[in-house]
Backbone of each chain as nested JSON, in Angstrom:
{
  "chains": [
    {"id": "A", "residues": [
      {"number": 1, "name": "MET", "atoms": {"N": [-117.285, 128.097, -108.657], "CA": [-116.795, 129.434, -109.029], "C": [-116.587, 129.524, -110.538]}},
      {"number": 2, "name": "GLU", "atoms": {"N": [-117.217, 128.626, -111.24], "CA": [-116.999, 128.58, -112.673], "C": [-117.923, 129.578, -113.38]}},
      {"number": 3, "name": "ASP", "atoms": {"N": [-117.392, 130.231, -114.364], "CA": [-118.208, 131.165, -115.153], "C": [-119.262, 130.36, -115.912]}},
      {"number": 4, "name": "LYS", "atoms": {"N": [-120.506, 130.7, -115.687], "CA": [-121.6, 129.941, -116.289], "C": [-121.587, 129.979, -117.811]}},
      {"number": 5, "name": "GLU", "atoms": {"N": [-120.925, 130.942, -118.387], "CA": [-121.0, 131.112, -119.841], "C": [-119.8, 130.553, -120.596]}},
      {"number": 6, "name": "THR", "atoms": {"N": [-118.875, 129.94, -119.888], "CA": [-117.648, 129.538, -120.579], "C": [-117.711, 128.149, -121.203]}},
      {"number": 7, "name": "LYS", "atoms": {"N": [-118.711, 127.36, -120.855], "CA": [-118.761, 125.996, -121.374], "C": [-119.838, 125.839, -122.433]}},
      {"number": 8, "name": "ASN", "atoms": {"N": [-119.523, 125.04, -123.431], "CA": [-120.507, 124.694, -124.451], "C": [-121.426, 123.607, -123.92]}},
      {"number": 9, "name": "THR", "atoms": {"N": [-122.384, 124.007, -123.116], "CA": [-123.357, 123.04, -122.621], "C": [-124.457, 122.871, -123.669]}},
      {"number": 10, "name": "GLY", "atoms": {"N": [-125.329, 121.913, -123.436], "CA": [-126.404, 121.663, -124.377], "C": [-127.207, 122.914, -124.698]}},
      {"number": 11, "name": "ALA", "atoms": {"N": [-127.631, 123.617, -123.656], "CA": [-128.482, 124.789, -123.877], "C": [-127.74, 125.885, -124.638]}},
      {"number": 12, "name": "SER", "atoms": {"N": [-126.48, 126.099, -124.295], "CA": [-125.758, 127.191, -124.97], "C": [-125.535, 126.853, -126.442]}},
      {"number": 13, "name": "ILE", "atoms": {"N": [-125.323, 125.573, -126.734], "CA": [-125.141, 125.176, -128.133], "C": [-126.457, 125.338, -128.896]}},
      {"number": 14, "name": "ILE", "atoms": {"N": [-127.552, 124.92, -128.285], "CA": [-128.848, 125.055, -128.96], "C": [-129.179, 126.527, -129.191]}},
      {"number": 15, "name": "ARG", "atoms": {"N": [-128.926, 127.359, -128.19], "CA": [-129.174, 128.796, -128.366], "C": [-128.332, 129.355, -129.499]}},
      {"number": 16, "name": "SER", "atoms": {"N": [-127.091, 128.926, -129.55], "CA": [-126.181, 129.399, -130.594], "C": [-126.652, 128.953, -131.979]}},
      {"number": 17, "name": "LEU", "atoms": {"N": [-127.105, 127.704, -132.084], "CA": [-127.596, 127.199, -133.369], "C": [-128.863, 127.941, -133.796]}},
      {"number": 18, "name": "MET", "atoms": {"N": [-129.749, 128.214, -132.817], "CA": [-130.985, 128.939, -133.134], "C": [-130.652, 130.319, -133.68]}},
      {"number": 19, "name": "LYS", "atoms": {"N": [-129.647, 130.939, -133.084], "CA": [-129.243, 132.284, -133.509], "C": [-128.657, 132.229, -134.927]}},
      {"number": 20, "name": "THR", "atoms": {"N": [-127.745, 131.282, -135.135], "CA": [-127.093, 131.148, -136.446], "C": [-128.129, 130.885, -137.539]}},
      {"number": 21, "name": "LYS", "atoms": {"N": [-129.094, 130.028, -137.22], "CA": [-130.09, 129.645, -138.214], "C": [-131.312, 130.559, -138.193]}},
      {"number": 22, "name": "ASN", "atoms": {"N": [-131.276, 131.533, -137.302], "CA": [-132.361, 132.504, -137.197], "C": [-133.719, 131.833, -136.967]}},
      {"number": 23, "name": "ILE", "atoms": {"N": [-133.735, 130.918, -136.015], "CA": [-134.967, 130.202, -135.66], "C": [-135.423, 130.68, -134.285]}},
      {"number": 24, "name": "SER", "atoms": {"N": [-136.683, 131.011, -134.177], "CA": [-137.201, 131.521, -132.898], "C": [-137.552, 130.372, -131.955]}},
      {"number": 25, "name": "MET", "atoms": {"N": [-137.665, 130.705, -130.683], "CA": [-138.056, 129.742, -129.662], "C": [-139.401, 129.114, -130.052]}},
      {"number": 26, "name": "LYS", "atoms": {"N": [-140.304, 129.951, -130.538], "CA": [-141.632, 129.467, -130.933], "C": [-141.537, 128.476, -132.104]}},
      {"number": 27, "name": "GLN", "atoms": {"N": [-140.754, 128.816, -133.113], "CA": [-140.604, 127.932, -134.276], "C": [-140.037, 126.569, -133.878]}},
      {"number": 28, "name": "LEU", "atoms": {"N": [-138.967, 126.629, -133.066], "CA": [-138.329, 125.378, -132.67], "C": [-139.269, 124.549, -131.786]}},
      {"number": 29, "name": "ALA", "atoms": {"N": [-139.949, 125.22, -130.853], "CA": [-140.898, 124.525, -129.979], "C": [-141.985, 123.851, -130.822]}},
      {"number": 30, "name": "ASP", "atoms": {"N": [-142.471, 124.551, -131.838], "CA": [-143.498, 123.978, -132.723], "C": [-142.971, 122.733, -133.43]}},
      {"number": 31, "name": "GLU", "atoms": {"N": [-141.752, 122.835, -133.951], "CA": [-141.174, 121.696, -134.68], "C": [-140.978, 120.488, -133.768]}},
      {"number": 32, "name": "LEU", "atoms": {"N": [-140.707, 120.779, -132.497], "CA": [-140.491, 119.693, -131.54], "C": [-141.81, 119.153, -130.986]}},
      {"number": 33, "name": "GLY", "atoms": {"N": [-142.909, 119.858, -131.291], "CA": [-144.207, 119.428, -130.797], "C": [-144.454, 119.795, -129.34]}},
      {"number": 34, "name": "TYR", "atoms": {"N": [-143.707, 120.761, -128.817], "CA": [-143.946, 121.228, -127.453], "C": [-145.196, 122.098, -127.44]}},
      {"number": 35, "name": "LYS", "atoms": {"N": [-145.818, 122.158, -126.278], "CA": [-147.075, 122.912, -126.173], "C": [-146.88, 124.412, -126.344]}},
      {"number": 36, "name": "SER", "atoms": {"N": [-145.718, 124.894, -125.954], "CA": [-145.469, 126.338, -126.056], "C": [-143.974, 126.598, -126.122]}},
      {"number": 37, "name": "ALA", "atoms": {"N": [-143.654, 127.821, -126.521], "CA": [-142.248, 128.226, -126.541], "C": [-141.673, 128.202, -125.126]}},
      {"number": 38, "name": "GLN", "atoms": {"N": [-142.558, 128.433, -124.152], "CA": [-142.12, 128.478, -122.758], "C": [-141.554, 127.123, -122.299]}},
      {"number": 39, "name": "VAL", "atoms": {"N": [-142.152, 126.051, -122.788], "CA": [-141.661, 124.712, -122.426], "C": [-140.196, 124.574, -122.847]}},
      {"number": 40, "name": "LEU", "atoms": {"N": [-139.913, 125.017, -124.064], "CA": [-138.538, 124.95, -124.569], "C": [-137.632, 125.908, -123.798]}},
      {"number": 41, "name": "ALA", "atoms": {"N": [-138.127, 127.125, -123.58], "CA": [-137.337, 128.126, -122.849], "C": [-136.956, 127.595, -121.467]}},
      {"number": 42, "name": "ASN", "atoms": {"N": [-137.9, 126.933, -120.804], "CA": [-137.631, 126.386, -119.47], "C": [-136.56, 125.296, -119.521]}},
      {"number": 43, "name": "LYS", "atoms": {"N": [-136.669, 124.446, -120.528], "CA": [-135.68, 123.373, -120.67], "C": [-134.286, 123.962, -120.879]}},
      {"number": 44, "name": "LEU", "atoms": {"N": [-134.216, 124.991, -121.704], "CA": [-132.915, 125.606, -121.978], "C": [-132.401, 126.353, -120.75]}},
      {"number": 45, "name": "TYR", "atoms": {"N": [-133.316, 126.944, -120.009], "CA": [-132.908, 127.66, -118.791], "C": [-132.325, 126.681, -117.773]}},
      {"number": 46, "name": "ARG", "atoms": {"N": [-133.004, 125.531, -117.613], "CA": [-132.515, 124.55, -116.639], "C": [-131.21, 123.904, -117.107]}},
      {"number": 47, "name": "ASP", "atoms": {"N": [-131.089, 123.755, -118.428], "CA": [-129.875, 123.184, -119.026], "C": [-129.557, 121.795, -118.46]}},
      {"number": 48, "name": "THR", "atoms": {"N": [-130.579, 120.997, -118.299], "CA": [-130.386, 119.627, -117.806], "C": [-130.98, 118.625, -118.798]}},
      {"number": 49, "name": "LEU", "atoms": {"N": [-130.818, 118.916, -120.071], "CA": [-131.373, 118.046, -121.1], "C": [-130.798, 116.636, -121.004]}},
      {"number": 50, "name": "SER", "atoms": {"N": [-131.646, 115.676, -121.283], "CA": [-131.131, 114.311, -121.426], "C": [-130.383, 114.253, -122.752]}},
      {"number": 51, "name": "LEU", "atoms": {"N": [-129.48, 113.28, -122.856], "CA": [-128.775, 113.111, -124.129], "C": [-129.78, 112.89, -125.245]}},
      {"number": 52, "name": "ASN", "atoms": {"N": [-130.78, 112.045, -124.982], "CA": [-131.746, 111.706, -126.023], "C": [-132.493, 112.948, -126.532]}},
      {"number": 53, "name": "GLU", "atoms": {"N": [-132.91, 113.785, -125.596], "CA": [-133.64, 114.998, -125.978], "C": [-132.717, 115.961, -126.725]}},
      {"number": 54, "name": "TYR", "atoms": {"N": [-131.486, 116.05, -126.273], "CA": [-130.532, 116.93, -126.946], "C": [-130.322, 116.496, -128.397]}},
      {"number": 55, "name": "VAL", "atoms": {"N": [-130.169, 115.188, -128.601], "CA": [-129.961, 114.675, -129.961], "C": [-131.167, 115.022, -130.825]}},
      {"number": 56, "name": "ARG", "atoms": {"N": [-132.355, 114.887, -130.244], "CA": [-133.567, 115.189, -131.008], "C": [-133.585, 116.664, -131.444]}},
      {"number": 57, "name": "ILE", "atoms": {"N": [-133.279, 117.554, -130.499], "CA": [-133.301, 118.982, -130.819], "C": [-132.217, 119.313, -131.848]}},
      {"number": 58, "name": "ALA", "atoms": {"N": [-131.03, 118.729, -131.657], "CA": [-129.941, 118.971, -132.621], "C": [-130.36, 118.5, -134.011]}},
      {"number": 59, "name": "ASN", "atoms": {"N": [-131.006, 117.344, -134.083], "CA": [-131.45, 116.81, -135.369], "C": [-132.459, 117.746, -136.027]}},
      {"number": 60, "name": "VAL", "atoms": {"N": [-133.394, 118.267, -135.229], "CA": [-134.385, 119.204, -135.77], "C": [-133.688, 120.462, -136.297]}},
      {"number": 61, "name": "LEU", "atoms": {"N": [-132.576, 120.811, -135.667], "CA": [-131.795, 121.968, -136.11], "C": [-130.789, 121.564, -137.208]}},
      {"number": 62, "name": "ASN", "atoms": {"N": [-131.039, 120.396, -137.801], "CA": [-130.229, 119.924, -138.924], "C": [-128.77, 119.646, -138.566]}},
      {"number": 63, "name": "CYS", "atoms": {"N": [-128.584, 119.177, -137.352], "CA": [-127.235, 118.839, -136.901], "C": [-127.182, 117.373, -136.461]}},
      {"number": 64, "name": "ASP", "atoms": {"N": [-126.007, 116.794, -136.593], "CA": [-125.731, 115.479, -136.037], "C": [-125.006, 115.641, -134.713]}},
      {"number": 65, "name": "VAL", "atoms": {"N": [-125.174, 114.669, -133.85], "CA": [-124.367, 114.597, -132.632], "C": [-123.504, 113.354, -132.801]}},
      {"number": 66, "name": "LYS", "atoms": {"N": [-122.213, 113.541, -132.634], "CA": [-121.294, 112.419, -132.844], "C": [-120.351, 112.247, -131.664]}},
      {"number": 67, "name": "THR", "atoms": {"N": [-120.011, 111.006, -131.41], "CA": [-119.024, 110.677, -130.386], "C": [-117.794, 110.183, -131.13]}},
      {"number": 68, "name": "ILE", "atoms": {"N": [-116.699, 110.918, -130.951], "CA": [-115.516, 110.703, -131.789], "C": [-114.281, 110.505, -130.911]}},
      {"number": 69, "name": "ALA", "atoms": {"N": [-113.579, 109.398, -131.12], "CA": [-112.352, 109.156, -130.354], "C": [-111.359, 110.278, -130.643]}},
      {"number": 70, "name": "LYS", "atoms": {"N": [-110.653, 110.712, -129.598], "CA": [-109.715, 111.832, -129.763], "C": [-108.626, 111.513, -130.776]}},
      {"number": 71, "name": "ASP", "atoms": {"N": [-108.336, 110.215, -130.958], "CA": [-107.325, 109.853, -131.96], "C": [-107.958, 109.593, -133.329]}},
      {"number": 72, "name": "GLY", "atoms": {"N": [-109.259, 109.867, -133.443], "CA": [-109.94, 109.739, -134.732], "C": [-110.253, 108.31, -135.146]}},
      {"number": 73, "name": "SER", "atoms": {"N": [-109.951, 107.344, -134.28], "CA": [-110.12, 105.941, -134.667], "C": [-111.573, 105.474, -134.643]}},
      {"number": 74, "name": "ILE", "atoms": {"N": [-112.414, 106.205, -133.942], "CA": [-113.821, 105.811, -133.81], "C": [-114.699, 107.038, -134.033]}},
      {"number": 75, "name": "GLU", "atoms": {"N": [-115.773, 106.856, -134.784], "CA": [-116.749, 107.941, -134.941], "C": [-118.131, 107.314, -134.948]}},
      {"number": 76, "name": "ILE", "atoms": {"N": [-118.921, 107.673, -133.955], "CA": [-120.249, 107.066, -133.813], "C": [-121.315, 108.156, -133.838]}},
      {"number": 77, "name": "LEU", "atoms": {"N": [-122.351, 107.925, -134.62], "CA": [-123.473, 108.867, -134.682], "C": [-124.418, 108.59, -133.516]}},
      {"number": 78, "name": "ASN", "atoms": {"N": [-124.648, 109.606, -132.684], "CA": [-125.631, 109.463, -131.605], "C": [-127.021, 109.588, -132.204]}},
      {"number": 79, "name": "GLN", "atoms": {"N": [-127.852, 108.603, -131.928], "CA": [-129.191, 108.611, -132.516], "C": [-130.272, 108.88, -131.48]}},
      {"number": 80, "name": "TYR", "atoms": {"N": [-131.277, 109.578, -131.934], "CA": [-132.448, 109.828, -131.089], "C": [-133.322, 108.582, -131.084]}},
      {"number": 81, "name": "LYS", "atoms": {"N": [-133.813, 108.254, -129.927], "CA": [-134.703, 107.102, -129.811], "C": [-136.041, 107.572, -129.266]}},
      {"number": 82, "name": "GLU", "atoms": {"N": [-137.092, 107.292, -129.965], "CA": [-138.429, 107.717, -129.515], "C": [-138.878, 106.968, -128.274]}},
      {"number": 83, "name": "ASN", "atoms": {"N": [-139.855, 107.553, -127.611], "CA": [-140.471, 106.895, -126.446], "C": [-139.479, 106.649, -125.321]}},
      {"number": 84, "name": "LYS", "atoms": {"N": [-138.666, 107.641, -125.039], "CA": [-137.765, 107.496, -123.908], "C": [-137.877, 108.732, -123.043]}}
    ]},
    {"id": "B", "residues": [
      {"number": 1, "name": "MET", "atoms": {"N": [-142.973, 99.879, -131.226], "CA": [-142.609, 98.612, -131.85], "C": [-141.167, 98.674, -132.359]}},
      {"number": 2, "name": "GLU", "atoms": {"N": [-140.379, 99.556, -131.774], "CA": [-139.023, 99.724, -132.259], "C": [-138.088, 98.72, -131.587]}},
      {"number": 3, "name": "ASP", "atoms": {"N": [-137.214, 98.143, -132.369], "CA": [-136.217, 97.233, -131.798], "C": [-135.309, 98.021, -130.874]}},
      {"number": 4, "name": "LYS", "atoms": {"N": [-135.232, 97.56, -129.641], "CA": [-134.466, 98.298, -128.641], "C": [-132.978, 98.371, -128.977]}},
      {"number": 5, "name": "GLU", "atoms": {"N": [-132.508, 97.482, -129.816], "CA": [-131.068, 97.426, -130.045], "C": [-130.611, 98.115, -131.323]}},
      {"number": 6, "name": "THR", "atoms": {"N": [-131.525, 98.732, -132.034], "CA": [-131.135, 99.27, -133.335], "C": [-130.604, 100.698, -133.286]}},
      {"number": 7, "name": "LYS", "atoms": {"N": [-130.764, 101.387, -132.18], "CA": [-130.344, 102.781, -132.133], "C": [-129.069, 102.961, -131.313]}},
      {"number": 8, "name": "ASN", "atoms": {"N": [-128.238, 103.853, -131.775], "CA": [-127.038, 104.215, -131.027], "C": [-127.409, 105.193, -129.922]}},
      {"number": 9, "name": "THR", "atoms": {"N": [-127.934, 104.658, -128.841], "CA": [-128.25, 105.513, -127.698], "C": [-126.983, 105.687, -126.866]}},
      {"number": 10, "name": "GLY", "atoms": {"N": [-127.061, 106.556, -125.883], "CA": [-125.91, 106.822, -125.029], "C": [-125.322, 105.558, -124.427]}},
      {"number": 11, "name": "ALA", "atoms": {"N": [-126.177, 104.741, -123.846], "CA": [-125.687, 103.542, -123.171], "C": [-125.054, 102.564, -124.155]}},
      {"number": 12, "name": "SER", "atoms": {"N": [-125.664, 102.41, -125.324], "CA": [-125.113, 101.437, -126.275], "C": [-123.759, 101.908, -126.79]}},
      {"number": 13, "name": "ILE", "atoms": {"N": [-123.615, 103.222, -126.956], "CA": [-122.325, 103.75, -127.418], "C": [-121.26, 103.561, -126.337]}},
      {"number": 14, "name": "ILE", "atoms": {"N": [-121.622, 103.838, -125.103], "CA": [-120.644, 103.679, -124.012], "C": [-120.238, 102.216, -123.875]}},
      {"number": 15, "name": "ARG", "atoms": {"N": [-121.212, 101.321, -123.962], "CA": [-120.884, 99.893, -123.879], "C": [-119.947, 99.486, -125.011]}},
      {"number": 16, "name": "SER", "atoms": {"N": [-120.228, 100.013, -126.195], "CA": [-119.399, 99.696, -127.356], "C": [-117.976, 100.232, -127.174]}},
      {"number": 17, "name": "LEU", "atoms": {"N": [-117.857, 101.446, -126.646], "CA": [-116.527, 102.028, -126.415], "C": [-115.77, 101.239, -125.347]}},
      {"number": 18, "name": "MET", "atoms": {"N": [-116.48, 100.82, -124.298], "CA": [-115.834, 100.04, -123.239], "C": [-115.284, 98.74, -123.807]}},
      {"number": 19, "name": "LYS", "atoms": {"N": [-116.069, 98.134, -124.693], "CA": [-115.659, 96.873, -125.303], "C": [-114.431, 97.089, -126.195]}},
      {"number": 20, "name": "THR", "atoms": {"N": [-114.511, 98.107, -127.043], "CA": [-113.401, 98.409, -127.956], "C": [-112.119, 98.705, -127.193]}},
      {"number": 21, "name": "LYS", "atoms": {"N": [-112.267, 99.453, -126.101], "CA": [-111.089, 99.857, -125.334], "C": [-110.76, 98.862, -124.222]}},
      {"number": 22, "name": "ASN", "atoms": {"N": [-111.56, 97.802, -124.147], "CA": [-111.331, 96.753, -123.152], "C": [-111.282, 97.312, -121.726]}},
      {"number": 23, "name": "ILE", "atoms": {"N": [-112.257, 98.136, -121.417], "CA": [-112.358, 98.733, -120.087], "C": [-113.546, 98.112, -119.364]}},
      {"number": 24, "name": "SER", "atoms": {"N": [-113.333, 97.67, -118.147], "CA": [-114.416, 97.021, -117.399], "C": [-115.33, 98.06, -116.75]}},
      {"number": 25, "name": "MET", "atoms": {"N": [-116.509, 97.61, -116.365], "CA": [-117.467, 98.465, -115.671], "C": [-116.818, 99.041, -114.401]}},
      {"number": 26, "name": "LYS", "atoms": {"N": [-116.062, 98.186, -113.724], "CA": [-115.406, 98.594, -112.477], "C": [-114.359, 99.694, -112.748]}},
      {"number": 27, "name": "GLN", "atoms": {"N": [-113.555, 99.492, -113.768], "CA": [-112.519, 100.483, -114.099], "C": [-113.139, 101.83, -114.439]}},
      {"number": 28, "name": "LEU", "atoms": {"N": [-114.171, 101.789, -115.297], "CA": [-114.799, 103.043, -115.715], "C": [-115.484, 103.715, -114.529]}},
      {"number": 29, "name": "ALA", "atoms": {"N": [-116.168, 102.922, -113.71], "CA": [-116.848, 103.48, -112.534], "C": [-115.822, 104.147, -111.61]}},
      {"number": 30, "name": "ASP", "atoms": {"N": [-114.673, 103.51, -111.45], "CA": [-113.612, 104.08, -110.607], "C": [-113.136, 105.42, -111.178]}},
      {"number": 31, "name": "GLU", "atoms": {"N": [-112.908, 105.441, -112.474], "CA": [-112.421, 106.674, -113.104], "C": [-113.43, 107.816, -112.978]}},
      {"number": 32, "name": "LEU", "atoms": {"N": [-114.708, 107.441, -112.969], "CA": [-115.765, 108.452, -112.86], "C": [-116.028, 108.849, -111.417]}},
      {"number": 33, "name": "GLY", "atoms": {"N": [-115.425, 108.09, -110.491], "CA": [-115.621, 108.402, -109.071], "C": [-116.948, 107.894, -108.527]}},
      {"number": 34, "name": "TYR", "atoms": {"N": [-117.55, 106.948, -109.217], "CA": [-118.789, 106.351, -108.707], "C": [-118.449, 105.409, -107.56]}},
      {"number": 35, "name": "LYS", "atoms": {"N": [-119.439, 105.175, -106.702], "CA": [-119.182, 104.337, -105.528], "C": [-118.974, 102.876, -105.882]}},
      {"number": 36, "name": "SER", "atoms": {"N": [-119.586, 102.441, -106.952], "CA": [-119.45, 101.036, -107.349], "C": [-119.723, 100.889, -108.835]}},
      {"number": 37, "name": "ALA", "atoms": {"N": [-119.32, 99.728, -109.347], "CA": [-119.599, 99.421, -110.744], "C": [-121.113, 99.364, -110.958]}},
      {"number": 38, "name": "GLN", "atoms": {"N": [-121.843, 98.983, -109.897], "CA": [-123.294, 98.858, -110.006], "C": [-123.961, 100.194, -110.334]}},
      {"number": 39, "name": "VAL", "atoms": {"N": [-123.417, 101.255, -109.78], "CA": [-123.98, 102.589, -110.065], "C": [-123.922, 102.859, -111.566]}},
      {"number": 40, "name": "LEU", "atoms": {"N": [-122.782, 102.55, -112.154], "CA": [-122.627, 102.751, -113.6], "C": [-123.527, 101.788, -114.368]}},
      {"number": 41, "name": "ALA", "atoms": {"N": [-123.542, 100.533, -113.952], "CA": [-124.365, 99.533, -114.639], "C": [-125.834, 99.963, -114.643]}},
      {"number": 42, "name": "ASN", "atoms": {"N": [-126.294, 100.502, -113.507], "CA": [-127.69, 100.947, -113.424], "C": [-127.957, 102.113, -114.377]}},
      {"number": 43, "name": "LYS", "atoms": {"N": [-127.024, 103.036, -114.443], "CA": [-127.199, 104.19, -115.343], "C": [-127.28, 103.72, -116.796]}},
      {"number": 44, "name": "LEU", "atoms": {"N": [-126.418, 102.769, -117.136], "CA": [-126.423, 102.263, -118.515], "C": [-127.68, 101.446, -118.78]}},
      {"number": 45, "name": "TYR", "atoms": {"N": [-128.159, 100.743, -117.764], "CA": [-129.378, 99.96, -117.939], "C": [-130.576, 100.886, -118.198]}},
      {"number": 46, "name": "ARG", "atoms": {"N": [-130.66, 101.959, -117.404], "CA": [-131.784, 102.887, -117.576], "C": [-131.671, 103.641, -118.896]}},
      {"number": 47, "name": "ASP", "atoms": {"N": [-130.438, 103.916, -119.306], "CA": [-130.178, 104.625, -120.569], "C": [-130.899, 105.979, -120.628]}},
      {"number": 48, "name": "THR", "atoms": {"N": [-130.862, 106.684, -119.517], "CA": [-131.482, 108.02, -119.483], "C": [-130.441, 109.062, -119.052]}},
      {"number": 49, "name": "LEU", "atoms": {"N": [-129.225, 108.882, -119.522], "CA": [-128.145, 109.802, -119.154], "C": [-128.463, 111.232, -119.566]}},
      {"number": 50, "name": "SER", "atoms": {"N": [-128.072, 112.156, -118.718], "CA": [-128.147, 113.551, -119.135], "C": [-127.039, 113.777, -120.164]}},
      {"number": 51, "name": "LEU", "atoms": {"N": [-127.214, 114.802, -120.976], "CA": [-126.167, 115.142, -121.938], "C": [-124.856, 115.391, -121.201]}},
      {"number": 52, "name": "ASN", "atoms": {"N": [-124.94, 116.129, -120.105], "CA": [-123.719, 116.501, -119.378], "C": [-122.974, 115.256, -118.883]}},
      {"number": 53, "name": "GLU", "atoms": {"N": [-123.724, 114.321, -118.332], "CA": [-123.098, 113.101, -117.819], "C": [-122.523, 112.262, -118.961]}},
      {"number": 54, "name": "TYR", "atoms": {"N": [-123.243, 112.235, -120.053], "CA": [-122.758, 111.484, -121.213], "C": [-121.432, 112.051, -121.71]}},
      {"number": 55, "name": "VAL", "atoms": {"N": [-121.361, 113.372, -121.793], "CA": [-120.131, 114.02, -122.264], "C": [-118.978, 113.661, -121.325]}},
      {"number": 56, "name": "ARG", "atoms": {"N": [-119.268, 113.655, -120.027], "CA": [-118.215, 113.331, -119.066], "C": [-117.691, 111.905, -119.276]}},
      {"number": 57, "name": "ILE", "atoms": {"N": [-118.614, 110.963, -119.429], "CA": [-118.211, 109.57, -119.613], "C": [-117.446, 109.406, -120.925]}},
      {"number": 58, "name": "ALA", "atoms": {"N": [-117.951, 110.042, -121.975], "CA": [-117.264, 109.962, -123.275], "C": [-115.846, 110.526, -123.145]}},
      {"number": 59, "name": "ASN", "atoms": {"N": [-115.698, 111.64, -122.435], "CA": [-114.382, 112.261, -122.25], "C": [-113.443, 111.308, -121.511]}},
      {"number": 60, "name": "VAL", "atoms": {"N": [-113.96, 110.659, -120.467], "CA": [-113.139, 109.713, -119.708], "C": [-112.71, 108.552, -120.615]}},
      {"number": 61, "name": "LEU", "atoms": {"N": [-113.556, 108.218, -121.576], "CA": [-113.233, 107.163, -122.542], "C": [-112.427, 107.706, -123.72]}},
      {"number": 62, "name": "ASN", "atoms": {"N": [-111.884, 108.906, -123.529], "CA": [-111.011, 109.54, -124.529], "C": [-111.731, 109.88, -125.84]}},
      {"number": 63, "name": "CYS", "atoms": {"N": [-112.982, 110.268, -125.699], "CA": [-113.762, 110.656, -126.864], "C": [-114.299, 112.076, -126.691]}},
      {"number": 64, "name": "ASP", "atoms": {"N": [-114.486, 112.743, -127.816], "CA": [-115.178, 114.022, -127.841], "C": [-116.622, 113.794, -128.249]}},
      {"number": 65, "name": "VAL", "atoms": {"N": [-117.488, 114.68, -127.786], "CA": [-118.862, 114.699, -128.288], "C": [-118.991, 116.007, -129.064]}},
      {"number": 66, "name": "LYS", "atoms": {"N": [-119.437, 115.898, -130.302], "CA": [-119.53, 117.094, -131.145], "C": [-120.912, 117.216, -131.761]}},
      {"number": 67, "name": "THR", "atoms": {"N": [-121.337, 118.459, -131.922], "CA": [-122.58, 118.763, -132.615], "C": [-122.176, 119.397, -133.938]}},
      {"number": 68, "name": "ILE", "atoms": {"N": [-122.556, 118.727, -135.013], "CA": [-122.041, 119.091, -136.337], "C": [-123.206, 119.29, -137.309]}},
      {"number": 69, "name": "ALA", "atoms": {"N": [-123.241, 120.463, -137.949], "CA": [-124.287, 120.71, -138.937], "C": [-124.167, 119.689, -140.06]}},
      {"number": 70, "name": "LYS", "atoms": {"N": [-125.322, 119.228, -140.556], "CA": [-125.31, 118.189, -141.585], "C": [-124.6, 118.665, -142.854]}},
      {"number": 71, "name": "ASP", "atoms": {"N": [-124.586, 119.982, -143.073], "CA": [-123.882, 120.512, -144.248], "C": [-122.415, 120.85, -143.923]}},
      {"number": 72, "name": "GLY", "atoms": {"N": [-121.98, 120.495, -142.719], "CA": [-120.581, 120.703, -142.351], "C": [-120.196, 122.134, -142.012]}},
      {"number": 73, "name": "SER", "atoms": {"N": [-121.169, 123.028, -142.023], "CA": [-120.858, 124.452, -141.826], "C": [-120.565, 124.81, -140.365]}},
      {"number": 74, "name": "ILE", "atoms": {"N": [-120.994, 123.954, -139.45], "CA": [-120.817, 124.253, -138.029], "C": [-120.302, 122.991, -137.33]}},
      {"number": 75, "name": "GLU", "atoms": {"N": [-119.334, 123.164, -136.46], "CA": [-118.874, 122.039, -135.637], "C": [-118.582, 122.571, -134.242]}},
      {"number": 76, "name": "ILE", "atoms": {"N": [-119.337, 122.07, -133.274], "CA": [-119.212, 122.567, -131.907], "C": [-118.858, 121.417, -130.973]}},
      {"number": 77, "name": "LEU", "atoms": {"N": [-117.872, 121.641, -130.133], "CA": [-117.481, 120.625, -129.148], "C": [-118.399, 120.737, -127.936]}},
      {"number": 78, "name": "ASN", "atoms": {"N": [-119.091, 119.65, -127.613], "CA": [-119.918, 119.624, -126.393], "C": [-118.997, 119.465, -125.196]}},
      {"number": 79, "name": "GLN", "atoms": {"N": [-119.133, 120.351, -124.241], "CA": [-118.247, 120.302, -123.091], "C": [-118.973, 119.873, -121.822]}},
      {"number": 80, "name": "TYR", "atoms": {"N": [-118.252, 119.153, -121.011], "CA": [-118.774, 118.761, -119.707], "C": [-118.656, 119.933, -118.745]}},
      {"number": 81, "name": "LYS", "atoms": {"N": [-119.69, 120.135, -117.983], "CA": [-119.668, 121.203, -116.993], "C": [-119.837, 120.595, -115.605]}},
      {"number": 82, "name": "GLU", "atoms": {"N": [-118.922, 120.867, -114.73], "CA": [-119.002, 120.313, -113.376], "C": [-120.155, 120.925, -112.584]}},
      {"number": 83, "name": "ASN", "atoms": {"N": [-120.512, 120.221, -111.518], "CA": [-121.53, 120.731, -110.591], "C": [-122.874, 120.944, -111.244]}},
      {"number": 84, "name": "LYS", "atoms": {"N": [-123.262, 119.956, -111.998], "CA": [-124.597, 120.045, -112.572], "C": [-125.33, 118.751, -112.275]}}
    ]}
  ]
}
């Protein structure tokens, strides 16, 4: 019964970043090397991105993904790994 | 030809956090509601966690996952969404 729009899921964050940076689905798909904008649109619609793929897309959008302890004691950069 | 151990992938970060926080596979698996420590061990071995699952595990380990613009202009908290 959860509102689908209330959580910052991977797809909603990517959509938000695309909007802020004024990047189209086609542009981002091209940068990622996807065959078409539709491939990206489908991934965002399903919203089941792997962590690795999410990090890659965030990086292309000039963002880092970080895992940070709530007490600030640890900060780790999540890295994209090719061929996974 | 990439060294498998050089990247901060999801599994390597979780293993590192477990070590730092001195949490066993069994303890973490219990907190996540997995049937056994083996279920968690297998997920970490495959290292193909979904973003959503990764966020959940990081949260249980008292960490936030954030997407942060490299220029610092944007900081978004990645949230876990149930039932995905």
